[in-house]
A tleap script that builds the chain and sets N, CA, C and O, in Angstrom:
source leaprc.protein.ff14SB
mol = sequence {
  NMET GLU LYS LYS PRO MET GLU LYS LYS PHE
  TYR THR VAL ARG ASP LEU TYR CYS GLU LEU
  GLY GLY VAL VAL THR ARG SER GLN LEU TYR
  ARG MET ILE GLU GLN GLY GLU ILE PRO THR
  ARG LYS ILE GLY LYS LYS ILE VAL ILE PRO
  ALA ASP TRP VAL VAL SER TYR ILE ASN MET
  PRO ALA VAL ALA VAL VAL LYS LYS PRO ARG
  GLU THR ALA CCYS
}
set mol.1.N position { 0.878 -1.198 -0.320 }
set mol.1.CA position { 0.131 0.356 0.089 }
set mol.1.C position { 0.674 1.278 -0.111 }
set mol.1.O position { 1.450 1.555 0.804 }
set mol.2.N position { 0.666 1.979 -0.931 }
set mol.2.CA position { 1.325 3.317 -1.260 }
set mol.2.C position { 0.821 4.400 -0.175 }
set mol.2.O position { -0.381 4.639 -0.060 }
set mol.3.N position { 2.018 5.189 0.794 }
set mol.3.CA position { 1.723 5.932 1.631 }
set mol.3.C position { 1.540 7.500 0.831 }
set mol.3.O position { 2.298 7.839 -0.078 }
set mol.4.N position { 0.620 8.208 1.243 }
set mol.4.CA position { 0.627 9.550 0.266 }
set mol.4.C position { 1.197 10.546 1.151 }
set mol.4.O position { 1.061 10.350 2.359 }
set mol.5.N position { 1.707 11.404 0.825 }
set mol.5.CA position { 2.368 12.568 1.577 }
set mol.5.C position { 1.298 13.576 2.107 }
set mol.5.O position { 0.380 14.172 1.545 }
set mol.6.N position { 1.722 13.549 3.307 }
set mol.6.CA position { 0.637 14.501 4.005 }
set mol.6.C position { 0.473 15.990 3.424 }
set mol.6.O position { 1.497 16.630 3.184 }
set mol.7.N position { -0.802 16.560 3.189 }
set mol.7.CA position { -0.769 17.672 2.654 }
set mol.7.C position { -0.634 18.660 3.884 }
set mol.7.O position { -0.977 18.378 5.032 }
set mol.8.N position { -0.123 19.774 3.500 }
set mol.8.CA position { 0.242 20.953 4.353 }
set mol.8.C position { -0.851 21.463 5.222 }
set mol.8.O position { -1.907 21.333 4.603 }
set mol.9.N position { -1.028 21.939 6.287 }
set mol.9.CA position { -2.342 22.016 6.706 }
set mol.9.C position { -2.059 23.467 7.296 }
set mol.9.O position { -2.989 24.263 7.167 }
set mol.10.N position { -0.992 23.888 7.878 }
set mol.10.CA position { -0.527 25.313 8.058 }
set mol.10.C position { 0.603 26.132 7.353 }
set mol.10.O position { 1.320 25.347 6.732 }
set mol.11.N position { 0.973 27.278 7.239 }
set mol.11.CA position { 1.970 27.881 6.904 }
set mol.11.C position { 2.519 28.814 7.883 }
set mol.11.O position { 1.865 29.541 8.630 }
set mol.12.N position { 3.672 28.727 7.810 }
set mol.12.CA position { 4.442 29.777 8.693 }
set mol.12.C position { 4.470 31.213 8.027 }
set mol.12.O position { 4.332 31.180 6.804 }
set mol.13.N position { 4.613 32.387 8.554 }
set mol.13.CA position { 4.776 33.606 7.783 }
set mol.13.C position { 5.647 33.497 6.860 }
set mol.13.O position { 5.434 34.060 5.786 }
set mol.14.N position { 6.940 32.677 7.085 }
set mol.14.CA position { 8.004 32.643 6.268 }
set mol.14.C position { 7.533 31.729 4.991 }
set mol.14.O position { 7.822 32.112 3.858 }
set mol.15.N position { 6.758 30.441 5.206 }
set mol.15.CA position { 6.203 29.758 4.171 }
set mol.15.C position { 5.334 30.716 3.179 }
set mol.15.O position { 5.441 30.659 1.954 }
set mol.16.N position { 4.573 31.488 3.777 }
set mol.16.CA position { 3.825 31.970 2.848 }
set mol.16.C position { 4.314 33.352 2.079 }
set mol.16.O position { 3.779 33.883 1.105 }
set mol.17.N position { 5.611 33.821 2.881 }
set mol.17.CA position { 6.484 35.088 2.224 }
set mol.17.C position { 6.992 34.096 1.115 }
set mol.17.O position { 6.763 34.498 -0.025 }
set mol.18.N position { 7.575 32.993 1.201 }
set mol.18.CA position { 8.172 32.286 -0.206 }
set mol.18.C position { 7.031 31.673 -1.150 }
set mol.18.O position { 7.250 31.519 -2.351 }
set mol.19.N position { 6.028 31.392 -0.670 }
set mol.19.CA position { 4.815 30.904 -1.670 }
set mol.19.C position { 4.749 32.024 -2.472 }
set mol.19.O position { 4.877 31.914 -3.691 }
set mol.20.N position { 4.546 33.206 -1.878 }
set mol.20.CA position { 4.264 34.652 -2.928 }
set mol.20.C position { 5.238 35.110 -3.719 }
set mol.20.O position { 5.007 36.012 -4.524 }
set mol.21.N position { 6.501 34.525 -3.587 }
set mol.21.CA position { 7.446 34.667 -4.205 }
set mol.21.C position { 8.208 36.153 -4.224 }
set mol.21.O position { 8.850 36.702 -5.118 }
set mol.22.N position { 7.843 36.614 -2.753 }
set mol.22.CA position { 8.529 37.893 -2.152 }
set mol.22.C position { 7.596 39.095 -2.551 }
set mol.22.O position { 7.832 40.247 -2.188 }
set mol.23.N position { 6.555 38.750 -3.301 }
set mol.23.CA position { 5.763 40.004 -3.890 }
set mol.23.C position { 5.381 40.871 -2.794 }
set mol.23.O position { 5.365 42.067 -3.085 }
set mol.24.N position { 4.991 40.486 -1.303 }
set mol.24.CA position { 4.802 41.215 -0.239 }
set mol.24.C position { 5.817 40.613 0.705 }
set mol.24.O position { 6.160 39.433 0.777 }
set mol.25.N position { 6.326 41.881 1.575 }
set mol.25.CA position { 7.361 41.354 2.415 }
set mol.25.C position { 6.737 41.048 3.750 }
set mol.25.O position { 5.575 41.329 4.042 }
set mol.26.N position { 7.611 40.447 4.540 }
set mol.26.CA position { 7.217 39.792 5.748 }
set mol.26.C position { 6.483 40.880 6.630 }
set mol.26.O position { 5.429 40.635 7.217 }
set mol.27.N position { 7.042 41.942 6.670 }
set mol.27.CA position { 6.664 42.792 7.530 }
set mol.27.C position { 5.115 43.624 6.947 }
set mol.27.O position { 4.493 44.322 7.748 }
set mol.28.N position { 4.690 43.476 5.719 }
set mol.28.CA position { 3.529 43.487 5.147 }
set mol.28.C position { 2.671 42.489 5.462 }
set mol.28.O position { 1.477 42.726 5.647 }
set mol.29.N position { 3.158 41.332 5.551 }
set mol.29.CA position { 2.181 39.910 6.085 }
set mol.29.C position { 2.062 40.087 7.592 }
set mol.29.O position { 1.091 39.609 8.180 }
set mol.30.N position { 2.918 40.689 8.177 }
set mol.30.CA position { 2.587 40.805 9.733 }
set mol.30.C position { 1.688 41.749 10.191 }
set mol.30.O position { 0.927 41.601 11.148 }
set mol.31.N position { 1.846 43.217 9.123 }
set mol.31.CA position { 0.800 44.356 9.443 }
set mol.31.C position { -0.677 43.547 8.966 }
set mol.31.O position { -1.731 43.866 9.517 }
set mol.32.N position { -0.643 42.497 7.916 }
set mol.32.CA position { -1.992 42.400 7.391 }
set mol.32.C position { -2.681 41.219 8.474 }
set mol.32.O position { -3.897 41.048 8.559 }
set mol.33.N position { -1.628 40.424 9.304 }
set mol.33.CA position { -2.164 39.593 10.543 }
set mol.33.C position { -2.587 40.451 11.700 }
set mol.33.O position { -3.370 40.031 12.552 }
set mol.34.N position { -2.117 41.536 11.723 }
set mol.34.CA position { -2.541 42.642 12.901 }
set mol.34.C position { -3.949 43.142 12.611 }
set mol.34.O position { -4.874 43.179 13.423 }
set mol.35.N position { -3.984 43.566 11.184 }
set mol.35.CA position { -5.111 44.017 10.773 }
set mol.35.C position { -6.465 43.102 10.495 }
set mol.35.O position { -7.558 43.563 10.165 }
set mol.36.N position { -6.179 41.823 10.683 }
set mol.36.CA position { -7.256 40.856 10.675 }
set mol.36.C position { -7.223 40.447 9.151 }
set mol.36.O position { -8.133 39.635 8.984 }
set mol.37.N position { -6.564 40.672 8.003 }
set mol.37.CA position { -6.636 40.371 6.977 }
set mol.37.C position { -6.180 38.971 6.514 }
set mol.37.O position { -6.565 38.495 5.446 }
set mol.38.N position { -5.419 38.387 7.284 }
set mol.38.CA position { -4.832 37.004 7.380 }
set mol.38.C position { -5.335 36.451 8.782 }
set mol.38.O position { -5.156 36.970 9.883 }
set mol.39.N position { -6.033 35.230 8.469 }
set mol.39.CA position { -6.482 34.721 10.033 }
set mol.39.C position { -5.095 33.633 10.190 }
set mol.39.O position { -4.335 33.133 9.360 }
set mol.40.N position { -5.184 33.564 11.505 }
set mol.40.CA position { -4.046 32.982 12.119 }
set mol.40.C position { -4.427 32.101 13.208 }
set mol.40.O position { -5.596 32.062 13.591 }
set mol.41.N position { -3.561 31.429 13.703 }
set mol.41.CA position { -3.694 30.238 14.708 }
set mol.41.C position { -2.647 30.472 15.449 }
set mol.41.O position { -1.920 31.259 14.841 }
set mol.42.N position { -2.130 30.129 16.639 }
set mol.42.CA position { -0.900 30.101 17.626 }
set mol.42.C position { -0.890 28.813 17.982 }
set mol.42.O position { -1.867 28.268 18.495 }
set mol.43.N position { 0.257 28.204 17.728 }
set mol.43.CA position { 0.876 26.967 18.223 }
set mol.43.C position { 2.070 26.846 18.808 }
set mol.43.O position { 3.146 26.623 18.253 }
set mol.44.N position { 1.806 27.032 20.182 }
set mol.44.CA position { 3.213 27.327 20.776 }
set mol.44.C position { 3.336 28.804 20.756 }
set mol.44.O position { 2.470 29.606 21.105 }
set mol.45.N position { 4.473 29.051 20.320 }
set mol.45.CA position { 4.722 30.580 20.174 }
set mol.45.C position { 4.833 31.134 18.881 }
set mol.45.O position { 5.072 32.305 18.588 }
set mol.46.N position { 4.570 29.849 17.891 }
set mol.46.CA position { 4.598 30.029 16.313 }
set mol.46.C position { 2.988 30.659 15.911 }
set mol.46.O position { 1.883 30.310 16.326 }
set mol.47.N position { 3.376 31.687 14.964 }
set mol.47.CA position { 2.166 32.036 14.496 }
set mol.47.C position { 1.820 31.124 12.875 }
set mol.47.O position { 2.723 30.944 12.059 }
set mol.48.N position { 0.884 30.805 12.724 }
set mol.48.CA position { 0.713 29.695 11.618 }
set mol.48.C position { -0.814 30.430 10.938 }
set mol.48.O position { -1.624 31.048 11.629 }
set mol.49.N position { -0.937 30.209 9.591 }
set mol.49.CA position { -1.980 30.325 8.922 }
set mol.49.C position { -2.507 29.313 8.121 }
set mol.49.O position { -1.761 28.774 7.304 }
set mol.50.N position { -4.050 28.852 8.254 }
set mol.50.CA position { -4.447 27.815 7.690 }
set mol.50.C position { -4.075 27.733 6.058 }
set mol.50.O position { -3.979 28.700 5.302 }
set mol.51.N position { -3.892 26.333 5.717 }
set mol.51.CA position { -3.465 26.176 4.313 }
set mol.51.C position { -4.835 26.425 3.478 }
set mol.51.O position { -4.785 26.968 2.375 }
set mol.52.N position { -5.522 26.189 3.802 }
set mol.52.CA position { -6.899 26.349 2.751 }
set mol.52.C position { -7.023 27.942 2.463 }
set mol.52.O position { -7.375 28.397 1.374 }
set mol.53.N position { -6.718 28.638 3.477 }
set mol.53.CA position { -6.845 30.190 3.408 }
set mol.53.C position { -5.855 30.498 2.241 }
set mol.53.O position { -6.274 31.079 1.239 }
set mol.54.N position { -4.481 30.101 2.357 }
set mol.54.CA position { -3.587 30.258 1.685 }
set mol.54.C position { -3.645 29.813 0.295 }
set mol.54.O position { -2.895 30.399 -0.486 }
set mol.55.N position { -4.287 29.019 -0.094 }
set mol.55.CA position { -4.561 28.259 -1.350 }
set mol.55.C position { -5.691 29.301 -2.059 }
set mol.55.O position { -5.596 29.827 -3.168 }
set mol.56.N position { -6.550 29.407 -1.294 }
set mol.56.CA position { -7.880 30.599 -1.643 }
set mol.56.C position { -7.244 31.805 -2.341 }
set mol.56.O position { -7.425 32.184 -3.498 }
set mol.57.N position { -6.295 32.437 -1.191 }
set mol.57.CA position { -5.704 33.530 -1.475 }
set mol.57.C position { -4.692 33.743 -2.916 }
set mol.57.O position { -4.519 34.729 -3.633 }
set mol.58.N position { -4.274 32.703 -2.952 }
set mol.58.CA position { -3.083 32.785 -4.245 }
set mol.58.C position { -4.027 32.500 -5.521 }
set mol.58.O position { -3.713 33.005 -6.599 }
set mol.59.N position { -5.140 31.723 -5.414 }
set mol.59.CA position { -5.985 31.456 -6.326 }
set mol.59.C position { -7.009 32.788 -6.645 }
set mol.59.O position { -7.390 32.965 -7.802 }
set mol.60.N position { -7.332 33.495 -5.809 }
set mol.60.CA position { -8.064 34.615 -6.045 }
set mol.60.C position { -7.798 35.533 -7.382 }
set mol.60.O position { -6.659 35.830 -7.745 }
set mol.61.N position { -8.877 35.906 -8.003 }
set mol.61.CA position { -8.582 36.684 -9.291 }
set mol.61.C position { -7.716 37.927 -8.916 }
set mol.61.O position { -8.010 38.533 -7.886 }
set mol.62.N position { -6.808 38.294 -9.578 }
set mol.62.CA position { -6.212 39.489 -9.541 }
set mol.62.C position { -6.938 40.893 -9.929 }
set mol.62.O position { -7.661 40.991 -10.921 }
set mol.63.N position { -6.672 41.955 -9.050 }
set mol.63.CA position { -7.434 43.227 -9.737 }
set mol.63.C position { -6.571 43.903 -10.179 }
set mol.63.O position { -5.477 43.818 -9.622 }
set mol.64.N position { -6.690 44.659 -11.125 }
set mol.64.CA position { -6.040 45.597 -11.931 }
set mol.64.C position { -6.420 47.218 -11.770 }
set mol.64.O position { -7.496 47.659 -12.174 }
set mol.65.N position { -5.699 47.807 -11.317 }
set mol.65.CA position { -5.842 49.256 -10.577 }
set mol.65.C position { -5.367 50.098 -11.928 }
set mol.65.O position { -4.335 49.804 -12.531 }
set mol.66.N position { -6.211 51.140 -12.313 }
set mol.66.CA position { -5.847 51.681 -13.577 }
set mol.66.C position { -5.875 53.264 -13.107 }
set mol.66.O position { -6.760 53.730 -12.389 }
set mol.67.N position { -4.878 53.932 -13.577 }
set mol.67.CA position { -4.766 55.277 -13.058 }
set mol.67.C position { -5.217 56.116 -14.130 }
set mol.67.O position { -4.744 55.934 -15.252 }
set mol.68.N position { -6.118 57.059 -13.921 }
set mol.68.CA position { -6.494 57.979 -15.225 }
set mol.68.C position { -5.270 58.950 -15.435 }
set mol.68.O position { -4.598 59.309 -14.468 }
set mol.69.N position { -5.064 59.263 -16.399 }
set mol.69.CA position { -4.050 60.362 -16.401 }
set mol.69.C position { -4.569 61.790 -16.121 }
set mol.69.O position { -5.697 62.187 -16.412 }
set mol.70.N position { -3.620 62.492 -15.531 }
set mol.70.CA position { -4.320 63.770 -14.858 }
set mol.70.C position { -4.651 64.916 -15.857 }
set mol.70.O position { -3.885 65.147 -16.793 }
set mol.71.N position { -5.619 65.527 -15.692 }
set mol.71.CA position { -6.227 66.573 -16.453 }
set mol.71.C position { -4.961 67.682 -16.457 }
set mol.71.O position { -4.332 67.767 -15.402 }
set mol.72.N position { -4.652 68.330 -17.309 }
set mol.72.CA position { -3.747 69.645 -17.343 }
set mol.72.C position { -5.040 70.962 -17.145 }
set mol.72.O position { -6.160 70.898 -17.651 }
set mol.73.N position { -4.650 71.819 -16.499 }
set mol.73.CA position { -5.751 73.283 -16.518 }
set mol.73.C position { -4.826 74.062 -17.442 }
set mol.73.O position { -3.712 74.529 -17.204 }
set mol.74.N position { -5.479 74.085 -18.435 }
set mol.74.CA position { -4.882 74.767 -19.735 }
set mol.74.C position { -5.940 75.608 -20.491 }
set mol.74.O position { -5.633 76.203 -21.524 }
savepdb mol mol.pdb
quit
């Protein structure tokens, strides 16, 4: 009987930082945690993020922000 590798259930802040490819800094991740944007659990002294949240966050559609050019006062 073949043994399946265990799926990751939690990510550390460093794991999430690496998973996002460094696009968001670790400081920004901690700020997002403090503001309640990222759900966390505490296991001992370690802060962990549920893997299902990480997967849904990564698969979330991107939002493009388009700035309008400034109008000149002429």
